[in-house]
VOGU-352146 format. One line per 5 residues: their letters; for each residue x, y, z of N, C-alpha, C. Coordinates in nm, 2 decimals, decimal comma. Last residue first. Example, Ala and Ser with C-alpha at 12.3 -4.5 7.8 and 13.67 -1.06 7.14 Angstrom:
BEGIN
sa = 1,28/-0,22/0,71/1,37/-0,11/0,71/1,29/0,00/0,79; 1,32/-0,57/0,78/1,23/-0,45/0,78/1,32/-0,33/0,78
//
This chain:
BEGIN
xxxxx = 11,84/7,58/9,88/11,96/7,51/9,85/11,94/7,37/9,80; 11,63/7,73/9,98/11,63/7,69/9,84/11,76/7,63/9,79; 11,66/7,80/10,24/11,55/7,71/10,21/11,55/7,66/10,07; 11,85/8,00/10,22/11,89/7,87/10,26/11,78/7,76/10,24; 11,74/8,25/10,17/11,78/8,17/10,06/11,82/8,03/10,09
xxxxx = 11,72/8,36/10,42/11,60/8,32/10,35/11,63/8,23/10,23; 11,98/8,44/10,48/11,92/8,32/10,55/11,79/8,27/10,49; 12,00/8,67/10,33/12,07/8,55/10,29/12,01/8,43/10,35; 11,70/8,85/10,25/11,81/8,82/10,35/11,87/8,68/10,31; 11,61/9,08/10,02/11,62/8,93/10,04/11,73/8,90/10,13
xxxxx = 11,40/9,35/9,97/11,51/9,30/10,05/11,50/9,15/10,06; 11,32/9,54/9,70/11,28/9,42/9,77/11,41/9,36/9,84; 11,20/9,83/9,60/11,33/9,78/9,66/11,29/9,66/9,75; 11,05/9,97/9,33/11,04/9,87/9,43/11,17/9,82/9,47; 10,96/10,29/9,24/11,07/10,20/9,25/11,05/10,10/9,36
xxxxx = 10,76/10,47/9,02/10,77/10,40/9,15/10,88/10,30/9,14; 10,73/10,80/8,87/10,75/10,65/8,86/10,77/10,60/9,00; 10,62/11,08/8,69/10,62/11,01/8,82/10,64/10,86/8,79; 10,76/11,36/8,52/10,70/11,23/8,52/10,72/11,16/8,66; 10,89/11,60/8,54/10,74/11,61/8,53/10,68/11,47/8,53
xxxxx = 11,16/11,53/8,58/11,11/11,60/8,45/10,96/11,59/8,43; 11,07/11,30/8,81/11,18/11,34/8,73/11,13/11,40/8,60; 11,00/11,16/9,12/10,95/11,26/9,02/11,07/11,30/8,94; 10,91/10,86/9,27/11,02/10,94/9,22/10,95/11,03/9,11; 10,84/10,66/9,56/10,79/10,75/9,45/10,90/10,84/9,41
xxxxx = 10,93/10,33/9,65/10,96/10,48/9,66/10,90/10,55/9,54; 10,84/10,06/9,85/10,82/10,13/9,72/10,85/10,28/9,74; 11,03/9,81/10,02/10,97/9,95/10,02/10,95/9,99/9,87; 10,99/9,48/10,16/11,06/9,59/10,10/10,99/9,72/10,10; 10,87/9,29/10,32/10,97/9,24/10,21/11,04/9,36/10,15
xxxxx = 10,71/9,18/10,61/10,78/9,29/10,54/10,88/9,23/10,44; 10,43/8,97/10,60/10,58/8,98/10,63/10,64/9,09/10,55; 10,17/8,95/10,51/10,19/9,01/10,64/10,34/9,03/10,68; 10,19/8,85/10,25/10,12/8,77/10,36/10,16/8,82/10,50; 10,43/9,08/10,22/10,38/8,97/10,15/10,32/8,87/10,26
xxxxx = 10,45/9,44/10,21/10,44/9,32/10,28/10,39/9,21/10,19; 10,61/9,74/10,18/10,56/9,63/10,10/10,56/9,51/10,19; 10,56/10,08/10,27/10,61/9,95/10,31/10,54/9,85/10,22; 10,62/10,36/10,06/10,53/10,28/10,13/10,60/10,14/10,16; 10,71/10,72/10,02/10,73/10,57/10,01/10,62/10,50/10,09
xxxxx = 10,87/11,00/9,95/10,74/10,95/9,95/10,76/10,80/9,93; 11,13/11,11/10,18/11,09/11,06/10,05/10,94/11,00/10,06; 11,15/11,23/10,43/11,24/11,27/10,32/11,20/11,22/10,19; 10,98/11,13/10,61/10,98/11,27/10,60/11,06/11,32/10,48; 10,80/10,87/10,73/10,88/10,91/10,61/10,87/11,06/10,59
xxxxx = 10,64/10,76/10,91/10,76/10,82/10,96/10,85/10,87/10,85; 10,43/10,64/10,78/10,40/10,76/10,85/10,53/10,83/10,90; 10,42/10,49/10,48/10,50/10,50/10,60/10,48/10,63/10,66; 10,14/10,31/10,34/10,22/10,44/10,35/10,30/10,44/10,48; 10,15/9,99/10,25/10,11/10,07/10,36/10,20/10,20/10,36
xxxxx = 10,05/9,72/10,04/10,13/9,84/10,06/10,07/9,92/10,17; 10,07/9,36/9,99/10,00/9,48/10,05/10,10/9,60/10,06; 10,02/9,05/9,85/10,10/9,17/9,85/10,02/9,29/9,90; 9,86/8,83/9,81/9,91/8,86/9,94/10,00/8,98/9,96; 9,79/8,78/9,55/9,70/8,86/9,63/9,75/8,90/9,77
xxxxx = 9,99/8,77/9,28/9,99/8,73/9,42/9,90/8,83/9,50; 10,08/8,82/9,02/9,99/8,71/9,04/9,98/8,67/9,19; 10,24/9,03/8,95/10,31/8,92/9,01/10,21/8,80/9,04; 10,05/9,20/8,83/10,17/9,16/8,75/10,24/9,04/8,81; 9,85/9,23/9,03/9,82/9,18/8,90/9,94/9,13/8,83
xxxxx = 10,00/9,32/9,25/9,92/9,20/9,27/9,89/9,14/9,13; 10,10/9,56/9,14/10,19/9,45/9,18/10,12/9,32/9,19; 9,86/9,71/9,10/9,95/9,68/8,99/10,04/9,56/9,02; 9,77/9,73/9,36/9,69/9,66/9,26/9,77/9,62/9,14; 9,98/9,89/9,47/9,95/9,75/9,53/9,87/9,67/9,42
xxxxx = 9,95/10,12/9,33/10,07/10,04/9,31/10,05/9,90/9,36; 9,69/10,20/9,43/9,71/10,18/9,28/9,84/10,09/9,26; 9,75/10,22/9,70/9,65/10,12/9,66/9,67/10,09/9,51; 9,93/10,44/9,70/9,97/10,31/9,75/9,88/10,20/9,70; 9,75/10,64/9,62/9,87/10,60/9,54/9,92/10,46/9,57
xxxxx = 9,58/10,65/9,84/9,52/10,61/9,71/9,63/10,57/9,61; 9,75/10,73/10,05/9,69/10,60/10,05/9,63/10,56/9,91; 10,05/10,90/9,95/9,91/10,90/9,98/9,85/10,76/9,97; 10,36/10,88/10,12/10,28/10,85/10,00/10,14/10,84/10,03; 10,43/11,15/10,35/10,42/11,01/10,31/10,34/10,99/10,18
x = 10,65/11,41/10,36/10,51/11,38/10,34/10,50/11,23/10,29
//
């Protein structure tokens, strides 16, 4: 079952506020059958995934941000 749209919107709003970037967007992944997650994009470019985690009755969200080595070359 994919992350619900309202959950993705709440996490999106949180990330935009904390990171000061309105270009961040979350979209629930329709092909996600094992974990509840959403794709994260920045100005339309895929940058990572947010995973929903439940442990001892608490819910948290983990952001996995992928940085490709070639992207770092611009910062040498």
